[in-house]
N, C-alpha and C positions, 0 to 999 in steps of 0.2 A: 959244947960251950956253942960253938959255932953252929950247929946243927940246930941247937936250941933255940938261939936268936933266929937262925934261919926259918925255923918253924913258927917261931913267935911272929915273925915279919910276915910270914906267910898267911898266918890266922888272922893277923890283923888287917892284911891286905884282902883276905877273904871276906872278913867282916865288912870292910869298906866296899867291897865289889859288891856284897849282898845287900847293903845298904843302898848302894848307887842304883842297883838292878831294883830293889824295892822301890828306891824314888821313881826310876822311871817308867816302872810299871804304874804307878799311883799318877804319874803325869800323862802315862797313854789310856789310862782309865778315865782320868778328868777328859783329855781331850776326845777321847771317845763318846764320852758322855755330852760334852757340848757339842760335838759332830751330831750326834744322834737328834739332839736338841735343836740345833738349826735345821737340820733335814727336817723335822717334824714340822717347824716354822714355815719352812719351804714348802711344804707339801701343802699346809693350812693355807698360805697364801695363796698358791695355786688353785687349790680349791677354791677359796676365795673369789680369785680373778676369774676363775670359770663359771663360778655362779653368778658374777655380776655380768660377764659376758652374755650368758644367756639370758639374764635379765633384760638387758638391753635391747638383746636381740629380739626377744619376744615384743617388748615395749615398741620397737620400730616397727615390727610386724602389725601390732595391734593399733599402732598409730597411722600407719600407711592404710589400714584396713578402713579405720575410721574417716581417714582423708576421702578415700574413694567412696565409701557410703555415704559421708557427707555431702560431697559433690554430686552424688546422686540425688539426696533429697532436696539439695538447693536448685538442681537444675530442674526436677519435677515442681519446686515451689515457683520457680520462674516460669516454666511453662504453664501452671495453673494462672499464674499472676497476669501472664499475658493474655491467656484465653480469657480471664475476667476483664481486663482492659479492652479487648476486642469487642466484648459482649456489650461493656459499657459505651464505650464509642458507638457501636452501632444503634445501642439503645439512644445515645446523645442525639446521633444523627436523625434516627427516626423522631425523635421528642421536637429537634430543632425543625425538621420538616414539617410535623404537625404544626408546632407553632407558626412557622412561617406560611402553612397554610390557612390557620386560623387568622392571622393578621392580613393575609391577602384577601381572603373574604370580607373583611369589615371594609364599611363604605368611607370612613373617616381615615385620613393618614394619621399612622402611628410611628413613632420613630423613638428608638432606644438612646439614650445620649448619656456617654459616660464621662467621668469625672472632669477630663479634660475639655468637656463641653463638644466633642466628635460625635456625629451620628455612628452607632455601631450596627443597628438592626433598623430596617425600613421595610415598609409592606407596599404591596403593589398599588394601592389607592394614592399613596404618598408620590410615586412615579407619575401617576397619571395627574393629579392634582397640580405637581410642581413641573411636569411635563420635561421631565428628566429621568434619563435611566438610572436603574436601582444601582449598578456600581459606580455610578458617579454620585449618586447621594451617600452612599455609606463612605464613612471616612471625611466627609466634609464638615466643616463647621456649623453648628446648628444657626450661629447667626448670619450665616449666608441665606438660609430659609427664613428664619425668625428673626429680623434685626433687633427686635426688642426683648429676645429671651433672656433671661436673667432679671431683668429690670421689671417684669410684670406678668401677669396672666390676665385671664380673660379675653376680652375683645381686642386682637392683635393686627398687625398688617403683615401679611406673608407675601415673600416675594419669589417668584419662578424664575427658571433660568433664562427665560427671554426679556426677564426685566419687568414683566407684568406683576401688579400685584393684586391682591385679594384678601378681603376680611375675613380673619378665622376667630372662632371661640377656641382660646388655648387653654387645655387643662394639664397640670403637670403633676406627676406621681412620683416621690422622692422615694428612693430605697439604697441599701448599701450592698455592695458585691465586691468581695475580695477586700474589705476596709476600706473602698473608697464609694465616694457618694455618685450615685447614678440617677436616671429618671426617666420615667414614661412621658413622653408627649402624646397627647392627642388634640390635633387639629380639626375642628370642623368649620366647613365654608358656611357661612351666614350670609351671603350675599343674596340667596333665593329667598332665606327667611326675611331680608330686610324687605324685599321687593314684595312679599307676601303682606308683611306688616304694613307697607306703605298702601299696597291694594285694600288691606281691611281697613285702613284708616280712612281712606277716601270712600269706602262703602260705608264708613259709621258717621262719616260726614254728611254722606248723601241721604242716607236713611236718617238720620235725626232730622234735617230739613224738610223730606219728603215726609216724614211720618208726624212729624211734632206740628207742622204747620196746618195740615187738615184737621187733625186731631184737636189743635186750639180752635180751630172755626168751629167744629162740630160742638165741643163741648160749651164753649160760649153761647153759640147759637142756642142750644139746647136750655142752657141756664136762662138765657133771657127770655124763652119762651115759657118755660116753668115758672120762672119769677112774673109773668103777668103782662110783659111789654107789649105783648099782642092781644091782651083783652082775657075775658073770662074763657075758659076752656072747659068742655063737657068732661065730666067726671073720668069717663073712659078713656078720653084721650089725653087727660092729665097722668092717669095711671102708666098709660103706655110710654109718656115722655119723661114721666119719671124714671121707668126702668131704663129707658134709653140714655138719661142724664147719669144716672148710677153708673152704669156699665161703660160709659165714656171715661167717667173719671177713673174706673179701673183701668181700662185701656190708656189711659195717659199715664197712671203710676207703672205700669207694666213696662210700657216703651222707655220710659224714664229710667228704670231701673235697669233694663237690658244695656241701654246707651252708655249709663254711668258705670256699668260693669266692664263693658269695651274700653271705655275711656280710661278707667283705672289701670286695664291691663296694658294699655298703651300708652301709659304714663302721660296721657292727655288731659287728666282732669284738672281743671284751671281753679284758682283760689284767689280770691281777691280780699285779703285781710284787712281788718282795722281795729281799732281800740273800741271795745265795746263793753257796757254793763253786763255781768252774768245775771243780776236781776230782770234787766231789760231781755235778755234772751229767754228767759221762763216766761213772762208776762206775754211776751210776744207768741211764743209757743201755745200757751192757754187760750188767747184769743183766735189764733187761726185753727185750732183743733177743736174746740167746743162743741161745735155743730157735729161734727164726726162722732164725738163720744155720745152724743144725744141720741144718735141712730140706734145705739146699744143700750140705751137706758142707764148710762153710766155718766158720773160728772167728774171734773177734774178738781184737785183743791191743791193750795198750796200749804206746805206743814212746816215752813222755814221763817213765819213772820218774826219780825223782828231781828234775824240774824244780819251778821255783816254782809255788805256787798262786796265785789271785788271786779276789776276789769280784766278781760281776757283779750289776746290778739287773735282773732279769728275771722273765716270769713261766715259772715251772718247767715246767707242763703243756706250754705253747707250745713252749719249748725242747727239751723232749723229745721232742714232736712232729717237730721238726725234724731231730733227732739220729736218729730213727727212721726219718723218710723216706730221708736218707743212707745209714745203715747196712743198710735194707731194700735199697736200690739197689745199694749196694756188693756184698752178698751174691749177688743175682740175676745179677749180671755178672761174678762172680769164677768163676775154673774152680774145679770140684771138688778139695778137698783143700788149697787156697790160704787164705790168712788176709788179712783186712782190718785194716789198721793205724788206730790212734785215736791222736791225739797233741794237745798244747796248747802253744801259744805264747803268753808271758806278756811283754807288750812295756808300753811307757810309759803308753800311752795305750789300748790294747786288748787284749784277750784272744782269740785266734784259735783255734778248734776246726777240727781236722783230720781227714777221712775218707779213707783212700787204699786204692785196690783195686788188684789185680793181674789186671784184665781187659783186654779187647780195646783199650779207650780209646774217645773218642767220635769220631765220623765228622766230617770238617770242614765238611760240608753241613750238619750237624745242630747245630752250636755257636753259631750265631746265634739259634736258636731253641729252644735247650734250656730255659729259663726261661718259655716260651709255655705256656697251656692246653693240656692234650689233648695235648702234643708226645711224639712217639715217633720214635725214630732209624729205625725200619724198621716197616712194617705189620706184618710178621711178630713183632714185638716183643710186640704185644698179646696175642698169643696163646700165645707161647713163655715171656714172662717174667711176663706177667699186670700189672697196674695201670693206672691211667686217662690218666696224663701229667699228674695235676694236683699231684703232691707237690711237685715242685721250685718250682713257680708259687706254691704256698700258703707253701711254706718261706720264700722270699725276701720274701713278703709280711711274714710274721712276723718276720723279723730286721730288715727296713726299719722295723718299727713299733717296734722296741727300739733304733732310732738307729745300727743296724749296716750291716755289708755282706756279700754272698756271691757267691760264683764258683768256678772251677775252673781248674786247670792241669793239664798233662801232668807225669806222674811220671815220674822219672828209672828207667830201665830197663822201663817198660810201664807200662800203666794210669793211672788219673787220681786226683787230688786234689781233692775238694770241700773247701771250706773256709766258716766265716762268721766274724765278728767281732762282738764286743759290747763297748761303753764298760766300761773297768774301774773300780771303785771301790776307793780305797785309804786308807789311815789318814792321815788328817792328821798323826799324830804323828811319821811315816816322812818327812815334808816339812820341811826345816831352815827357819826363820823368824830373819829378823834380829833382834840382842838387844832391838831396841826393841820389838819386837812383843808380848814377853812381858807378860801381863795377865790379869785375870780374865774367866771366862765370865760371861754375863749372869745375873742373879740374881733369882729369882722367889720372893715372899714367897706361899707356903701358908697360906689362912687356913683350917682345917677341923679341926674337932672330934673327929671320926673317927679315932683312930689309924691302923688298918689301911689307910683311903682314903688319909689323909696320907700314908703311906710309900709307897703306890702311885704317888701323883702325884709324889712325890720321886724315885723309879725310873725313871718315865717321862720326866721332865724330864732325869734323868742321862742317858739313853739319848740324847736329842736333843742333849747339850751344853749345858744349862742347869744351875745350882746353884739347887737349891730350900732354903728356909729355912721351917721349919714354925713354924706359929702357931695353939696349939690354940682360942684364943678372942679376944676383940676386945682384951683388956687385953694379952695377949703381942704381938698383930700391932702395936698403937701403941708398945709397949716396943722392938722392934724398928725399927720406922720411924723411932725416934728416937736409935738407936746407928749405923744405916748405911743406905745407899741401895738401891733396887731398881728394876730396868727394867720389872716387870710383877708382878702379884698376880692369884692366884686366889682367888674367895671363894665359902664357902658360905654361903648365906643363914640356915641355922638353926644358931646358935651358942649355947652355955650361957649366956654372960652378956647379950649384945646381939644382936639381930637383924640380920644381914647389910645390910639397906636401911638401918638407923641408921648402922651402921660406915660403908658407903659415903657418907652424906652427911656423917659426920663426915670422912672421908678427903677429901673435895673442899674441906673448909673450912682443911685445913694448906697452908703453901705448897708443901711438896714432894709433896703429894696431889692438887694440882689436875688434873695431866695425867698422872698415873700410869695406864698402861692396866691395865683389869680386866678379867679373863675370869671370868664368875660360873658354879660348877659345882655345881648344888643339885639336890636332888629337886623343888624347888619353883622352878625356875629361870622357868616360864613366869607363875606368879603373880608373883614378884618383877619381871619385866619389864612386866607391867602395872601394878603398883603404883608403880613408878618413872617410868615413861611417859617423858615429857619430859625428865624429871631425869637419865635414864643417860647423861649425855656421856662419852664415854671408856669405856664399856663395850664391849670388843672383839666378845666373842661371850657366848651363853647357853648352857651345855652341861647338859644332864639326864644324871642319873645311871641307869645305867653310863654311864662315861666312854668315848667313841670316841678312842681314841689319835691317829688322824690330823686328826680335828677340833682336838684341843688342841693338836697342833702346828702346824696353819694358824692358829689362833687367837692362839698366842704368838708364831708368826713376824710375823704383822699387828700384834700388839702393840710388838714392837721396831722394826718398820717405822716406826710411828707416833713413836718415839724418834728415830731416826736418820735417817727418810726412806727412800725406795726405793733401793735399789741401782743404781748406774749401769753400763748398758751401752754400750760404744761400737760402734756398728753401722756399720761401711763398706760402703757399697751404694750404688751409682748410680742403682737404680731406687726413686724414691720412692714408688711403688705398695709395694713389698716392706718397706719401711721402715713405712710405715702399718700393713700386715696385722702385722709384728712387733710393733708397739707396741701393737695392739688386742690382739693374742694375750695379751701379758703385764699388760696393762692398769695397774692400780696398784701391780702387785708389782715393776715395775722401770721407772727412768727411762731411757730411749733417749737417747742422744746420736749423731745422724747425721753420718756423714762419707761424701762423696760420691765422695770419690778419694783415692789415697795421700796426697798433701799435705795435705789438711785432718786425714787420720787422724793422721800424724805429728804434726801441731801439735797435736791433742787428747791424743794421748799424752803430748807434751812439756811441757804445760800442769801446771796444779795441780789438776784434778780426778783422782781414782781411780777406777778402774772395777774392777767385781767379774766381767766378762767382756767379751771382745771378739769379736763376731761379723763374720766376714769372707767377702766374696764375692769368688771367684776372678778374675773378669773385670771390670776396672774401667778407666776412660777412661785413665788415665795409666801402666798396668802390671798387674802379676797381685798379688791379695791376698796370695799366699806372701811377696812382698817385706816384709812387715810383721812376719813373725814374728821375723826376726834383732832387728829394732828392739824387739819386747817382750820377747824373751830378755834383751836388754842392760838392763832398766828392774831396779830395787832390787827390786821385788815382782813379778814379771810376772803379769798376769792369766791365768787359762786363755783359750783360743783355740777357737772353735766354727767351722768352715767350714760356711756355707749357703749353697750355691751350684748352679746348674743343671747343673753338670757334676759327676760323680763324680771324688772325690779318689783319687789313686792310694794305693798301700799305703803308701810311704815317706812321703808326705804324713799319711797319717793316723795314723801312729807319732809326728810331731810336735806333734801338737794334741790338745785334750781330747776332740774329737768332730768328726763330719762329718755332715751331713744334706743331701739332695738335694732342692730346691725343688719339683720337680714330683712326688715320692714320698712328701712329710712331710706328714702330718696336723698339723693346729693342736694338737691334745692331745699327740701326739708333741714338737712344737717346744718347746711350753710345758714338758712335764716335764722335757725335754734342759736346757733354759736354768735352768729353776728347780734342777735338781740340782746343775747346773754353780756356780751362784750361792750355793747353801746351802752348798757343801762347800769351795769355794775361798774367799769371803770369810769372813773371821773376824768373829764378832758384834762390833760396835762398830768395825770397820774404817773407814776414812775415807769418808763419804757426803757430805761439804761440808765448808765452814768451819768449824761447830760440832765435827763428829768429829776434824778436825786438829787443834783446840786440846787436844782430851783424848787425852793419851798410850795411855790404857788401850786394848787390844783384846782382843776373845774370841775363841775358837777352838771351831771343829765338830769333831766324830769323824770325819767321812769326807767323800768327795770324788770325782766322777768325774775320772779322770785323764785 
């Protein structure tokens, strides 16, 4: 029993031991399996780490290689760039040397000026002309050499290092360098040219006298002999004298043409303008040249019978010279037995003179140079027709001095029509004015004890559009001043009751006489001027007797301007230099209001200011200046328009405006006179010149205007 129990217990223990052993084996199996898995994982991680390390090593080796290779390439590129830069610098120095050599071989000083107005480059001529080493010139302000630089170009005063000055012609060329403005300045010393001009002028003056005087005697003497003053002549002698007389006429014309050309070049051709009828000019030309036409069996005929006449402001002798040139050319080139037709065309702004022939016309190849000097259509013309080829060139210059134009066209049916235009003078009374403009003319108090002189002054004033009230002594003068107001006074210093000096001082003590402009007209004007000295405030001018009509007119004009202020001119011009030139030409006689484009011009016209004249340039940044004409015509009181442009205005445009001038062909005197006449005539005295004038409804009216 005990053995069975012990055997059974042993079996149970054995079974449990087997179970435990099996369990331990199973656990050991799992552990081995886990261990093997971990070992495999570790092996994989090791392999991966090794691969990564290998890859990193390879990458590092590749990067180091690329770094070394890139440095080599960069070094090579830098080396090439350095070589290229060295080559460029060498070429630049060579080019700079060549440029400096070119500049140094120039005879005129040349300066390169940067945006800061400092000299960057100068040539050897500049060093010689300014008597200063190049090292001192380079880097110095340009104003130290040319004080007026930046304010003007053309003729300027240049200053040397020693303080001496010389006159030079300054040309400036602008360009952009590295985004900044720079300039090339070329100076040409004109001292020698001026000396030569003076010598030339003296020569022309001498030749004019030394040639014209004997030629006049020769021509006059031959004319008298041929005319029979010495009695009848044998036929053979008459023929010889006729030849001599005709050739003396040709010689006189030749000398006159050559001298006129020289005077035109020197700007010394004088003009004496006056108001004259256009019909009278044509009639005078016909009468003076009829005999010349008869030599060619040609007759002159007027073709404008019954047409309107008009007045022009011109030098009669010079216009007759132009008409004589056109008529003589027409006669020479017309067939025998034909006629030369003269006509006159009167338009709103111009008077056109026309001379039409029935000749062969002008060859096409000759048209472009017909107005050039010594121009002949064919060399045979010199012998067959005579003449120097200077007539048309001189004629055109004369017409342009009169602010006109000259040209030619083919005539219908054959032949040629030569024409020239002159600005027309018309009466102000013929131009309708708004009712609001009805007012008095400017009043001038004439203080003069001599009745005939006072009456003469009154007539002169009336002729120029002013009312003159006479006072024969100081008592009458102050009595008139108490009763009415005056715009100016003329004063004689020798009065019967009180001397003029005392009257003037008493006048200045009155409230209405403190600012009254006074023009002294007296035989003792110079003595009175010395006596008043600093007290002569408001004396516009001192005129000695006998009276100069033009000087009196100018003095009264200045007197009226002193009351009203200078007339305003709207100048539509995009070139500021031209604006400054016109302003300088007019001086204190007019106030210029600039407009650089159409927009500014329209804004000015639409404003409160009133203008006595509008000057227009045709080429503007935002359009043509002609676009303004419609705006001006739409105004209540349109001011006259003067076209002042670099291009010629066509005939249609010229008819629509008061006048046309070409910049490059217009002298300052012609520009001034044209503007002055347009303003004087178109602006009634007392017209609105500012706020004071606009508050005064009274307006004054002149007698004539340039249409």
